[in-house]
C-alpha positions in Angstrom: 0.0 0.0 0.0 2.8 2.5 0.9 4.5 2.1 -2.5 1.1 2.4 -4.2 0.4 5.7 -2.4 3.8 7.1 -3.3 3.4 6.2 -6.9 -0.1 7.7 -6.9 1.1 11.1 -5.7 1.1 12.1 -9.4 -2.2 10.4 -10.1 -5.1 11.8 -8.0 -7.7 9.3 -9.2 -5.4 6.4 -8.1 -5.0 7.9 -4.6 -8.8 8.1 -4.4 -9.1 4.5 -5.5 -6.6 3.3 -2.9 -8.4 5.3 -0.2 -11.8 3.8 -1.1 -10.3 0.3 -1.3 -9.0 0.3 2.3 -9.6 3.5 4.2 -8.2 2.3 7.5 -4.9 1.1 6.0 -4.6 4.2 3.9 -5.0 6.5 6.9 -2.3 4.6 8.9 0.2 4.5 6.1 -0.3 8.0 4.9 1.2 9.5 8.1 4.6 8.1 7.2 4.3 9.2 3.6 3.4 12.7 4.8 6.6 13.0 6.8 8.7 12.4 3.6 6.6 14.3 1.0 5.0 17.1 3.0 6.1 19.8 0.6 3.8 18.4 -2.2 0.4 20.2 -2.4 -1.5 17.0 -3.0 0.0 15.5 0.2 -1.0 18.7 2.1 -4.5 18.3 0.7 -4.8 14.7 1.8 -3.5 15.5 5.3 -6.3 18.1 5.7 -8.9 15.7 4.3 -7.9 12.8 6.5 -7.7 14.9 9.7 -10.7 17.1 9.1 -13.2 16.9 12.0 -16.5 18.8 11.9 -17.3 20.8 15.0 -21.0 20.2 14.5 -22.8 17.2 16.0 -24.2 14.8 13.5 -27.1 12.5 14.3 -26.7 10.4 11.2 -29.0 10.2 8.2 -32.7 9.8 8.5 -32.4 6.1 7.5 -29.9 5.5 10.2 -32.1 7.1 12.8 -35.1 5.1 11.7 -33.0 1.9 11.8 -31.8 2.6 15.3 -35.3 3.4 16.5 -36.8 0.2 15.1 -34.0 -2.1 16.3 -34.2 -0.4 19.8 -37.9 -1.1 19.9 -37.4 -4.8 19.0 -34.6 -5.1 21.6 -36.9 -3.6 24.2 -39.7 -6.0 23.3 -37.3 -8.9 23.5 -36.3 -7.7 27.0 -40.0 -7.8 28.0 -40.4 -11.4 27.0 -40.4 -12.7 30.6 -43.5 -10.5 31.2 -45.2 -11.0 27.8 -44.8 -14.8 27.8 -44.7 -15.4 31.6 -41.1 -16.7 31.5 -39.0 -16.9 34.7 -36.5 -14.0 34.8 -33.9 -16.3 36.4 -34.2 -18.5 33.3 -34.4 -15.8 30.6 -31.9 -13.1 31.4 -28.8 -15.2 32.2 -29.2 -17.1 28.9 -30.3 -14.2 26.7 -28.6 -11.1 28.0 -26.2 -11.0 25.1 -29.0 -11.3 22.6 -30.4 -8.0 23.9 -27.4 -6.1 22.5 -25.1 -7.9 20.0 -27.6 -9.0 17.4 -28.8 -5.4 17.0 -25.3 -4.0 16.8 -24.4 -6.7 14.4 -27.4 -5.8 12.2 -26.5 -2.1 12.3 -23.0 -2.6 11.0 -24.1 -5.4 8.6 -26.5 -2.9 7.1 -23.9 -0.1 7.0 -21.2 -2.3 5.5 -23.6 -3.9 3.0 -22.5 -7.5 3.9 -22.6 -10.2 1.3 -25.6 -12.5 1.3 -23.4 -15.5 2.2 -21.9 -13.7 5.3 -25.3 -12.4 6.3 -26.8 -15.9 6.2 -23.9 -17.2 8.3 -24.3 -14.5 10.9 -28.1 -15.0 11.2 -27.7 -18.8 11.3 -25.1 -18.6 14.0 -27.2 -16.2 16.1 -30.4 -18.3 15.8 -28.5 -21.6 16.5 -26.8 -20.1 19.6 -30.1 -18.7 20.9 -31.9 -22.1 20.5 -29.0 -24.0 22.0 -28.6 -21.9 25.1 -32.3 -21.8 25.8 -32.7 -25.6 25.4 -29.9 -26.5 27.9 -31.3 -28.2 31.0 -32.7 -25.7 33.5 -30.4 -26.6 36.4 -29.4 -23.4 38.2 -26.6 -25.4 40.0 -25.1 -26.6 36.8 -21.5 -25.3 36.4 -21.5 -25.9 32.6 -24.7 -23.9 32.2 -23.2 -21.0 34.1 -20.0 -21.2 32.0 -22.0 -21.3 28.8 -24.1 -18.3 29.8 -20.9 -16.3 30.8 -19.0 -17.2 27.6 -21.8 -16.9 25.0 -21.7 -13.1 24.9 -18.0 -13.4 23.9 -19.0 -15.5 20.9 -21.7 -12.9 20.0 -19.1 -10.2 20.4 -16.8 -11.9 17.8 -19.7 -12.3 15.4 -20.4 -8.6 15.9 -16.7 -8.0 15.0 -17.3 -10.0 11.8 -20.1 -7.6 10.9 -18.0 -4.5 11.9 -15.0 -5.4 9.8 -17.1 -6.4 6.8 -15.0 -7.3 3.8 -11.8 -6.4 5.6 -12.1 -9.1 8.4 -8.8 -10.7 7.6 -6.9 -7.3 7.7 -5.4 -6.8 11.1 -5.7 -3.0 10.9 -9.5 -3.3 10.6 -9.5 -5.7 13.6 -7.5 -3.1 15.6 -10.0 -0.5 14.6 -12.7 -2.7 16.0 -10.9 -3.0 19.2 -10.5 0.8 19.4 -14.2 1.2 18.5 -15.1 -1.0 21.5 -13.2 1.4 23.8 -15.0 4.4 22.3 -18.4 2.6 22.5 -17.9 1.9 26.2 -17.0 5.5 26.9 -20.0 6.8 25.0 -22.4 4.3 26.5 -21.1 5.2 30.0 -21.9 8.9 29.3 -25.4 8.0 28.1 -26.0 5.8 31.1 -25.0 8.7 33.4 -27.3 11.1 31.6 -30.1 8.5 31.8 -29.6 8.1 35.5 -29.8 11.8 36.1 -32.9 12.1 33.9 -34.5 9.1 35.7 -33.9 10.7 39.1 -35.3 14.1 38.0 -38.4 12.6 36.3 -39.3 10.3 39.2 -38.6 13.2 41.7 -40.8 15.7 39.8 -43.8 13.3 39.6 -43.4 12.4 43.2 -43.7 16.1 44.1 -47.2 16.2 42.6 -48.3 13.0 44.3 -47.6 10.4 41.6 -45.3 7.4 42.2 -44.2 6.4 38.7 -41.2 4.4 39.7 -42.5 0.9 38.8 -44.1 2.2 35.5 -40.9 4.1 34.6 -38.6 1.1 35.1 -40.9 -1.4 33.4 -41.8 0.6 30.3 -39.1 3.3 29.9 -35.9 2.0 31.3 -36.3 -1.5 29.9 -36.6 -0.1 26.4 -33.9 2.6 26.9 -31.2 0.2 28.2 -30.9 -1.9 25.0 -31.0 1.3 22.9 -28.0 2.8 24.7 -25.2 0.8 22.9 -27.0 1.3 19.5 -27.2 5.1 20.0 -23.6 5.1 21.3 -22.5 3.2 18.1 -24.3 5.7 15.9 -22.8 8.7 17.7 -19.3 7.3 17.7 -19.5 6.5 14.0 -21.0 9.8 12.9 -19.1 12.0 15.4 -15.6 10.4 15.9 -14.4 13.7 17.3 -16.5 13.2 20.4 -14.7 10.3 22.0 -11.7 9.3 19.8 -9.4 11.4 22.0 -11.0 10.4 25.3 -10.2 6.7 25.1 -6.5 7.2 24.5 -6.4 9.7 27.4 -8.1 7.2 29.7 -5.7 4.5 28.7 -2.6 6.8 29.2 -3.9 7.9 32.7 -4.9 4.5 34.0 -2.0 2.4 32.6 0.7 3.9 35.0 -1.8 4.0 37.8 -2.7 0.3 37.4 1.0 -0.5 37.1 1.7 1.1 40.5 -1.4 -0.5 42.1 -0.4 -3.9 40.8 3.1 -3.7 42.1 1.9 -2.6 45.5 -0.8 -5.3 45.5 1.7 -8.1 44.8 3.8 -6.9 47.6 0.8 -6.6 50.0 -0.2 -10.2 49.3 3.0 -11.4 51.0 2.1 -9.7 54.2 -1.6 -10.3 54.1 -1.6 -14.0 54.8 -4.0 -14.5 51.9 -3.1 -16.8 49.0 -5.1 -18.1 46.0 -3.9 -21.7 46.7 -6.3 -22.3 49.6 -8.8 -19.5 49.3 -11.3 -20.0 46.4 -12.8 -16.5 46.6 -9.4 -14.9 46.6 -8.5 -17.0 43.5 -11.7 -15.8 41.8 -10.9 -12.1 42.5 -7.3 -12.7 41.4 -8.5 -14.0 38.0 -10.9 -11.1 37.7 -8.0 -8.7 38.4 -6.0 -10.5 35.7 -8.8 -10.2 33.1 -9.3 -6.5 33.9 -5.6 -5.7 33.6 -5.3 -7.8 30.4 -8.2 -5.9 28.8 -6.5 -2.5 29.8 -3.2 -3.7 28.1 -5.1 -4.8 24.9 -7.0 -1.5 24.6 -3.9 0.6 25.4 -1.8 -1.2 22.8 -4.6 -0.8 20.3 -4.5 2.9 20.9 -0.7 3.1 20.9 -0.3 1.1 17.7 -2.1 3.7 15.5 1.3 5.4 15.0 4.9 5.3 16.0 4.4 8.2 18.4 2.7 5.7 20.7 6.2 4.4 21.6 6.1 6.5 24.8 3.2 4.5 26.2 5.1 1.2 25.5 7.5 2.1 28.4 4.5 1.7 30.8 2.9 -1.2 29.0 6.0 -3.4 29.0 6.4 -3.5 32.9 2.6 -3.7 33.2 2.7 -6.8 31.0 5.5 -8.3 33.0 3.7 -7.8 36.3 0.5 -9.2 34.7 2.5 -12.3 33.6 3.5 -12.7 37.3 -0.1 -12.4 38.4 -1.1 -14.9 35.7 1.6 -17.4 36.7 0.5 -17.2 40.4 -3.2 -17.8 39.3 -2.2 -20.6 37.0 -0.1 -22.4 39.6 -3.0 -22.0 42.1 -5.6 -23.6 39.8 -3.2 -26.4 39.0 -2.7 -26.9 42.8 -6.4 -27.0 43.4 -6.9 -29.5 40.5 -4.2 -31.8 41.9 -5.8 -31.6 45.4 -9.5 -31.6 44.6 -9.8 -33.0 41.1 -11.3 -31.7 37.8 -14.5 -29.7 37.6 -15.9 -27.7 34.7 -15.0 -24.4 36.5 -11.4 -25.4 37.2 -10.9 -26.7 33.6 -12.4 -23.5 32.2 -10.2 -21.3 34.4 -7.1 -23.4 33.7 -7.6 -23.1 29.9 -8.3 -19.4 30.0 -5.2 -18.8 32.2 -2.9 -20.8 29.9 -4.2 -18.9 26.8 -3.9 -15.5 28.5 -0.3 -16.4 29.7 0.8 -17.3 26.1 -0.8 -14.1 24.8 0.9 -12.0 27.4 4.3 -13.5 26.7 3.8 -12.7 22.9 2.7 -9.1 23.6 5.5 -8.5 26.1 8.0 -9.8 23.6 6.7 -7.5 20.9 6.7 -4.6 23.3 10.3 -5.3 24.2 11.2 -5.4 20.5 9.4 -2.1 20.0 11.4 -0.4 22.8 14.7 -1.8 21.6 13.9 -0.6 18.1 14.0 -4.1 16.7 10.4 -4.0 15.9 7.5 -1.5 15.5 4.5 -0.6 17.6 2.3 -1.8 14.8 3.7 -5.3 15.3 2.5 -5.2 18.9 -1.0 -4.4 17.7 -0.8 -7.1 15.1 0.2 -9.7 17.8 -3.0 -8.9 19.7 -5.5 -9.3 17.0 -3.9 -12.3 15.4 -4.4 -14.2 18.7 -8.1 -13.5 18.9 -9.1 -16.7 17.0 -7.5 -18.8 19.7 -9.9 -17.2 22.3 -12.8 -17.7 19.9 -12.1 -21.4 19.5 -11.7 -21.9 23.3 -15.0 -20.0 23.9 -16.7 -22.4 21.4 -15.4 -25.3 23.3 -16.6 -24.0 26.7 -20.1 -23.0 25.4 -20.9 -26.0 23.1 -18.7 -28.9 24.3 -18.3 -28.5 28.1 -22.0 -29.3 28.8 -21.7 -32.5 26.8 -18.2 -33.5 28.1 -19.3 -32.9 31.8 -22.8 -34.4 31.3 -24.5 -31.0 31.8 -23.3 -30.8 35.4 
């Protein structure tokens, strides 16, 4: 792509064709081209075009708004199924919580990216098969495999959502990194909308209470339950039509919290020695230890995704490398603890699931840390760090499929 862009500097139609062919890759490579050919008027033009951000807030097209409204209405009706069809909430929501969000986000980006008929049929078929499967599992609230399947199914739906987001560029690692960055922006925008919704809810209920009407139950059953599934859809629309709103917030959050988490993790590991607590004999402590691991791992992944957009992200690598090393230590402790518990108490679905996840995360952390070290030592690039992240995602996907679809059978639905 870089050679094609350089050769196209004297051929404006060719540059436009390259841009339309792969906008993400064009944007990322053009920054290096600009540093070498900035004196050319056409390069100055493309720099302004690629970095232009409107100050006005866009609500998308009329068709987009109608699409979001209809899908939000359908998501809200789906959330009301326990009331409409007299279904137990304990049965419905743990199994179907992911279907209140991801199918509609998937449909939105599938529509925006004009997915092929073959890919659309695959996505719909997978969604329907997953929904039927999870709802036909034996209704045993004490079943570990059922709980694991319910916890892991949203991850599968998230991957299918990623397939819709990346569209025809699914195999391109830059587009996968863009999807990872988009998730960070989506979380930020959704959090802002939730905060605004909470404030509005409090004001609305309070105002009606002043005039003698208690609308709390009505408001939560007929307003909040429709509004909640709509939040990620509206957040997706706003982040896509107004990238200037949050595309600078997520990197700032990552840069602030990465060093803070690094300091906290170092102090925490030291405090464990004096606390008398250990994950080898304390099951709840092991659970919290693994949740900490997942949280820090997610922070590393999103921080690398932000840093890998350009070589200027190298400054953040100096924080991410020691953070990765400390996380590897945490992972190793958790892994040794679960192996100890298996050797003492035997195999269970939960222990096998945690063991597999810890092994996969440890391998991934080692790969990422190695790439970070190469980037710092100038033997590799920051882009290669990002590439090492997204290339490993299919491994998680396969493991999640095993946990959701094979564990119930292998452990006899216990």
